[in-house]
VMD Tcl script that draws the C-alpha trace (Angstrom):
set ca {
  {10.35 8.13 4.96}
  {8.86 11.45 3.85}
  {7.49 13.70 6.62}
  {4.44 15.78 5.67}
  {3.46 18.76 7.94}
  {0.03 18.54 9.59}
  {-0.55 21.71 11.58}
  {2.19 21.63 14.20}
  {2.81 17.92 13.56}
  {4.69 16.00 10.91}
  {3.21 12.80 9.49}
  {5.68 10.07 8.38}
  {4.72 8.67 4.96}
  {6.41 5.67 3.34}
  {8.31 6.71 0.23}
  {6.54 4.16 -1.94}
  {3.12 5.80 -1.44}
  {1.42 8.22 -3.77}
  {-0.34 10.27 -1.15}
  {-2.92 13.10 -1.11}
  {-3.65 14.68 2.26}
  {-6.53 17.14 3.05}
  {-5.83 19.15 6.22}
  {-6.77 22.45 7.95}
  {-4.74 25.33 9.34}
  {-6.36 25.63 12.76}
  {-5.52 29.33 13.34}
  {-6.56 30.60 9.89}
  {-9.51 28.21 9.57}
  {-8.48 27.32 6.06}
  {-8.53 23.93 4.37}
  {-5.80 23.05 1.91}
  {-4.52 19.98 0.09}
  {-1.03 18.63 0.47}
  {0.28 16.37 -2.26}
  {3.13 14.04 -1.50}
  {4.27 11.95 -4.43}
  {7.05 9.43 -4.16}
  {7.55 7.28 -7.24}
  {7.86 3.52 -6.78}
  {11.35 2.38 -7.85}
  {11.25 1.33 -11.50}
  {12.43 -2.24 -12.16}
  {15.65 -2.61 -14.10}
  {14.97 -3.52 -17.72}
  {17.00 -5.26 -20.38}
  {17.41 -1.87 -22.08}
  {19.05 -0.54 -18.90}
  {21.47 -3.47 -19.00}
  {22.22 -2.84 -22.68}
  {22.86 0.87 -22.05}
  {25.11 0.11 -19.08}
  {27.10 -2.42 -21.12}
  {27.22 -0.22 -24.23}
  {25.61 -2.84 -26.49}
  {22.32 -3.22 -28.32}
  {19.29 -4.77 -26.63}
  {19.44 -7.75 -28.98}
  {23.09 -8.38 -28.09}
  {22.28 -8.19 -24.38}
  {19.43 -10.66 -24.87}
  {21.62 -13.12 -26.78}
  {24.35 -12.87 -24.16}
  {21.91 -13.78 -21.37}
  {19.92 -16.50 -23.12}
  {22.75 -18.19 -25.00}
  {20.47 -18.45 -28.03}
  {23.29 -17.28 -30.32}
  {26.98 -16.89 -29.72}
  {28.13 -13.46 -28.52}
  {31.73 -12.24 -28.54}
  {33.42 -12.96 -25.23}
  {34.20 -9.35 -24.25}
  {30.62 -8.25 -25.02}
  {29.14 -11.08 -22.98}
  {31.42 -10.15 -20.06}
  {30.27 -6.52 -20.25}
  {26.61 -7.60 -20.26}
  {27.04 -9.87 -17.26}
  {28.92 -7.14 -15.38}
  {26.02 -4.77 -16.09}
  {23.56 -7.38 -14.79}
  {25.51 -7.62 -11.52}
  {25.87 -3.85 -11.20}
  {22.20 -3.06 -11.82}
  {20.73 -6.12 -10.09}
  {18.78 -7.10 -13.20}
  {16.29 -9.97 -12.88}
  {14.67 -11.27 -16.09}
  {10.90 -11.33 -16.25}
  {10.22 -15.03 -16.87}
  {6.48 -14.52 -17.29}
  {7.05 -11.98 -20.07}
  {9.64 -14.24 -21.71}
  {7.17 -17.11 -21.69}
  {4.48 -14.98 -23.28}
  {6.82 -13.80 -26.02}
  {7.73 -17.41 -26.77}
  {4.13 -18.68 -26.34}
  {5.35 -21.00 -23.58}
  {4.74 -21.58 -19.91}
  {8.43 -22.35 -19.23}
  {7.35 -25.56 -17.49}
  {8.33 -29.21 -18.01}
  {5.93 -31.88 -16.77}
  {7.40 -34.99 -15.11}
  {5.10 -37.99 -14.66}
  {5.98 -40.86 -12.27}
  {3.98 -44.03 -11.81}
  {5.14 -43.91 -8.20}
  {7.79 -42.20 -6.09}
  {8.99 -44.99 -3.82}
  {12.66 -45.27 -4.76}
  {15.46 -42.87 -3.73}
  {16.64 -43.16 -7.33}
  {13.61 -41.07 -8.29}
  {14.96 -38.22 -6.17}
  {18.25 -38.34 -8.07}
  {16.39 -38.16 -11.36}
  {14.24 -35.23 -10.21}
  {17.35 -33.45 -8.92}
  {19.09 -33.87 -12.27}
  {16.01 -32.86 -14.26}
  {15.65 -29.81 -12.05}
  {19.27 -28.81 -12.63}
  {18.81 -28.93 -16.40}
  {15.49 -27.09 -16.20}
  {17.00 -24.36 -14.01}
  {19.89 -23.89 -16.43}
  {17.34 -23.42 -19.21}
  {15.20 -21.10 -17.02}
  {12.39 -23.64 -16.85}
  {10.46 -25.05 -13.89}
  {9.36 -28.64 -13.19}
  {5.80 -29.77 -12.55}
  {6.27 -33.21 -10.95}
  {3.30 -35.51 -10.44}
  {2.90 -39.13 -9.33}
  {0.05 -41.62 -9.66}
  {1.23 -43.19 -6.37}
  {1.13 -46.61 -8.02}
  {-2.54 -46.26 -9.03}
  {-3.16 -46.44 -12.77}
  {-6.73 -45.21 -12.29}
  {-5.19 -41.78 -11.54}
  {-3.50 -41.51 -14.94}
  {-6.35 -39.83 -16.81}
  {-6.85 -36.97 -14.34}
  {-3.10 -36.40 -13.86}
  {-2.38 -36.20 -17.58}
  {-5.40 -33.92 -18.03}
  {-4.01 -31.67 -15.31}
  {-0.60 -31.50 -17.01}
  {-2.33 -30.67 -20.30}
  {-4.31 -27.93 -18.56}
  {-1.04 -26.47 -17.26}
  {0.15 -26.21 -20.88}
  {3.51 -27.76 -20.11}
  {6.10 -27.28 -22.86}
  {7.43 -30.85 -22.66}
  {6.86 -34.09 -20.72}
  {9.16 -36.68 -19.16}
  {7.64 -40.11 -18.48}
  {9.27 -41.99 -15.58}
  {8.24 -45.66 -15.78}
  {4.46 -45.47 -16.21}
  {2.60 -48.70 -16.95}
  {0.30 -49.79 -19.76}
  {-0.90 -48.21 -22.98}
  {-0.63 -44.42 -22.75}
  {-1.78 -43.54 -26.28}
  {-5.12 -42.06 -25.19}
  {-3.48 -39.99 -22.45}
  {-0.68 -38.70 -24.66}
  {-2.69 -38.02 -27.82}
  {-3.58 -34.40 -26.88}
  {0.10 -33.58 -26.25}
  {1.22 -35.20 -29.50}
  {-1.43 -33.26 -31.46}
  {-0.30 -30.03 -29.79}
  {3.33 -30.68 -30.72}
  {4.45 -31.07 -27.09}
  {7.56 -33.32 -27.04}
  {7.26 -36.44 -24.86}
  {10.47 -38.18 -23.72}
  {10.51 -41.43 -21.75}
  {12.89 -43.58 -19.71}
  {11.25 -46.74 -21.05}
  {9.58 -47.83 -24.30}
  {5.81 -47.39 -24.12}
  {3.26 -49.72 -25.70}
  {0.62 -48.21 -27.96}
  {2.43 -44.95 -28.69}
  {5.32 -45.60 -31.10}
  {7.88 -42.96 -31.81}
  {8.47 -41.75 -28.26}
  {12.24 -41.41 -27.90}
  {13.81 -43.32 -25.00}
  {16.68 -41.78 -23.06}
  {18.66 -44.36 -21.07}
  {22.03 -45.04 -19.53}
  {24.26 -47.48 -21.40}
  {24.96 -50.02 -18.65}
  {27.19 -52.35 -20.67}
  {30.49 -51.18 -19.18}
  {29.33 -51.31 -15.55}
  {27.65 -54.70 -16.04}
  {30.74 -56.20 -17.64}
  {32.97 -54.88 -14.84}
  {30.67 -56.41 -12.20}
  {30.38 -59.84 -13.85}
  {34.15 -60.02 -14.46}
  {34.81 -59.16 -10.81}
  {32.38 -61.86 -9.62}
  {33.89 -64.44 -11.97}
  {37.36 -63.61 -10.67}
  {36.08 -64.44 -7.16}
  {34.99 -67.87 -8.36}
  {31.26 -67.28 -8.78}
  {29.60 -69.37 -11.48}
  {25.87 -68.92 -10.88}
  {23.70 -65.83 -10.31}
  {19.98 -65.25 -9.76}
  {18.51 -61.90 -10.76}
  {15.44 -60.47 -9.06}
  {14.21 -59.17 -12.41}
  {11.62 -56.46 -12.04}
  {11.33 -52.75 -11.44}
  {14.12 -50.35 -12.30}
  {16.49 -53.23 -13.05}
  {15.03 -53.58 -16.55}
  {14.71 -49.99 -17.71}
  {14.77 -50.22 -20.66}
  {14.36 -54.01 -20.44}
  {15.92 -55.12 -23.72}
  {19.31 -53.44 -23.39}
  {19.99 -54.37 -19.76}
  {18.99 -57.99 -20.24}
  {21.19 -58.18 -23.31}
  {24.14 -56.60 -21.48}
  {23.85 -59.09 -18.62}
  {23.41 -62.05 -20.97}
  {26.50 -61.12 -22.96}
  {28.65 -60.47 -19.88}
  {27.75 -63.73 -18.09}
  {28.07 -65.79 -21.27}
  {31.56 -64.40 -21.84}
  {32.81 -65.72 -18.46}
  {30.82 -68.96 -18.42}
  {28.43 -67.94 -15.63}
  {24.84 -69.25 -15.62}
  {22.00 -66.85 -14.99}
  {18.43 -67.27 -13.72}
  {15.77 -64.57 -13.60}
  {12.99 -64.51 -11.06}
  {10.27 -61.87 -10.71}
  {7.99 -61.50 -7.71}
  {5.54 -59.59 -9.90}
  {5.32 -62.31 -12.56}
  {5.24 -65.30 -10.20}
  {3.16 -63.74 -7.45}
  {5.89 -64.57 -4.91}
  {7.54 -62.36 -2.33}
  {11.26 -61.65 -2.52}
  {11.77 -63.90 0.54}
  {9.94 -66.77 -1.16}
  {12.10 -66.40 -4.26}
  {15.33 -66.35 -2.23}
  {14.25 -69.41 -0.25}
  {13.29 -71.27 -3.42}
  {16.61 -70.48 -5.09}
  {18.86 -71.37 -2.16}
  {17.09 -74.69 -1.51}
  {17.20 -75.74 -5.17}
  {19.53 -78.43 -6.53}
  {21.80 -75.81 -8.10}
  {21.68 -72.74 -5.82}
  {23.26 -69.47 -6.90}
  {26.17 -67.93 -5.06}
  {25.16 -64.40 -6.11}
  {21.89 -62.47 -6.06}
  {21.52 -59.33 -8.16}
  {18.57 -57.18 -7.06}
  {17.27 -53.63 -7.40}
  {18.26 -51.23 -4.65}
  {14.78 -51.34 -3.10}
  {14.93 -55.15 -2.65}
  {18.47 -55.61 -1.36}
  {17.61 -55.39 2.33}
  {14.91 -58.05 1.99}
  {17.26 -60.31 0.00}
  {19.90 -60.12 2.74}
  {17.38 -60.70 5.52}
  {15.97 -63.69 3.62}
  {19.44 -65.21 3.26}
  {20.09 -64.79 6.98}
  {16.72 -66.33 7.83}
  {18.01 -69.55 6.24}
  {21.04 -69.56 8.54}
  {23.44 -68.32 5.87}
  {25.80 -65.35 5.98}
  {26.52 -62.54 3.53}
  {28.99 -62.68 1.84}
  {30.54 -65.87 3.26}
  {27.82 -68.12 1.85}
  {26.03 -65.86 -0.66}
  {27.05 -62.57 -2.23}
  {24.54 -59.81 -2.96}
  {24.84 -57.08 -5.60}
  {22.61 -54.03 -5.75}
  {21.58 -52.25 -8.91}
  {21.14 -48.47 -9.32}
  {22.10 -47.00 -5.96}
  {21.05 -43.47 -4.96}
  {23.01 -40.46 -3.75}
  {20.24 -39.94 -1.20}
  {21.17 -43.08 0.70}
  {21.55 -46.79 0.02}
  {18.84 -49.17 1.14}
  {21.38 -51.09 3.21}
  {23.77 -48.77 4.97}
  {25.48 -51.08 7.45}
  {26.65 -53.58 4.80}
  {27.62 -50.97 2.17}
  {26.42 -53.25 -0.65}
  {28.35 -53.83 -3.81}
  {26.50 -52.13 -6.62}
  {26.32 -51.71 -10.37}
  {25.87 -48.02 -9.88}
  {24.16 -45.67 -12.30}
  {24.62 -41.94 -11.92}
  {20.88 -41.25 -11.86}
  {21.41 -37.55 -11.19}
  {23.45 -37.21 -14.37}
  {20.94 -39.36 -16.26}
  {18.16 -36.98 -15.17}
  {20.24 -33.94 -16.07}
  {21.04 -35.27 -19.52}
  {17.41 -36.20 -20.08}
  {16.43 -32.67 -19.10}
  {18.79 -31.35 -21.75}
  {17.16 -33.64 -24.33}
  {13.73 -32.26 -23.41}
  {14.91 -28.66 -23.67}
  {16.47 -29.39 -27.06}
  {13.21 -31.05 -28.18}
  {11.21 -27.99 -27.11}
  {13.47 -25.77 -29.20}
  {14.10 -27.95 -32.25}
  {11.61 -30.84 -32.25}
  {11.52 -34.38 -30.86}
  {14.57 -36.52 -31.73}
  {13.98 -39.30 -34.25}
  {16.05 -41.93 -32.44}
  {16.53 -43.28 -28.93}
  {19.44 -41.81 -26.98}
  {21.86 -44.03 -25.05}
  {24.16 -42.16 -22.68}
  {27.52 -43.88 -22.08}
  {29.73 -43.61 -19.04}
  {27.01 -43.47 -16.38}
  {27.28 -47.06 -15.04}
  {30.19 -48.45 -13.01}
  {30.99 -51.35 -10.72}
  {31.46 -50.36 -7.06}
  {32.74 -53.22 -4.82}
  {31.22 -53.47 -1.36}
  {31.02 -55.56 1.80}
  {28.20 -57.77 0.47}
  {30.43 -59.48 -2.10}
  {33.12 -62.05 -1.31}
  {34.76 -65.18 -2.79}
  {32.42 -67.95 -3.88}
  {32.04 -70.60 -1.15}
  {33.69 -73.95 -1.71}
  {31.29 -76.77 -2.54}
}
mol new
graphics top color blue
foreach p $ca { graphics top sphere $p radius 0.5 }
foreach p [lrange $ca 0 end-1] q [lrange $ca 1 end] { graphics top cylinder $p $q radius 0.2 }
display resetview
């Protein structure tokens, strides 16, 4: 604080004020002006960092952004200067220089699965590393909201878009972004807008491990609750499962509550009362609890009579905690992070020409819901 005299008093003035005081000497009857000027602390600039590190401004910039390789000792000096001076980059100014908003739009059809949280977490990690922010929006399962939500993202001038399982033909919604050169990356092939690159996890290894483990326990028939995240992208995961079951001589049936208009319980009941009932159900994480409850409602036990396998578990908590279900697990956090890196690369260098399959993200995790096939 600065203390300014006022007659026989002193007035405390915050040091960040620029202050002009008009006062009067009571005994002399004179008026006079007192000027108190305290400069606001100047923010640390990139030039300050460069001077502290003994390098040029361009070298300091490259060391902090990673845009071009900088010699190790110079980069260390720059980062030491950043710590010493408490430098914080001005993201708004950086965005203006690059004609960007430093924002990535993420569009979900709905946010009902914990897996979505893993994906957002991974996307956010990649965005943060690239000094970007996420603008996440969801249609809450209502396709009538698509037009306004995409218009809002366009109005925000996002630098790239990630599509997380939207439905239907998106060509009209995406046309303004495509014309503006905004890269659009998706987790699933979209009808009506060819050329959108798909980023997906290669599930072949995890699927093969799971099917081989089930076959070793004597299982010869499996029903798949085939909708939702289980088929993203549909072609590759169906093909992986077909190849793996064919290799061990296991038959496979697919049932979809969305296609048949049946509930999960109705499908389970229909399958287990058929002439050739399965001994294994494979279902998305969100449906596993209902599958198990439906099996128990028929007087059967898991896994003594029927085994249950989940698909795509989440770090934020499995749907069934007490049973610790067996799962063909996909590291959705890492999938989101890698997809974020693809988007950042597309913003810098253009949209990739081909789909991207990421290996090593799927694995078989045994659990309490899988046991030996029952004897017939």
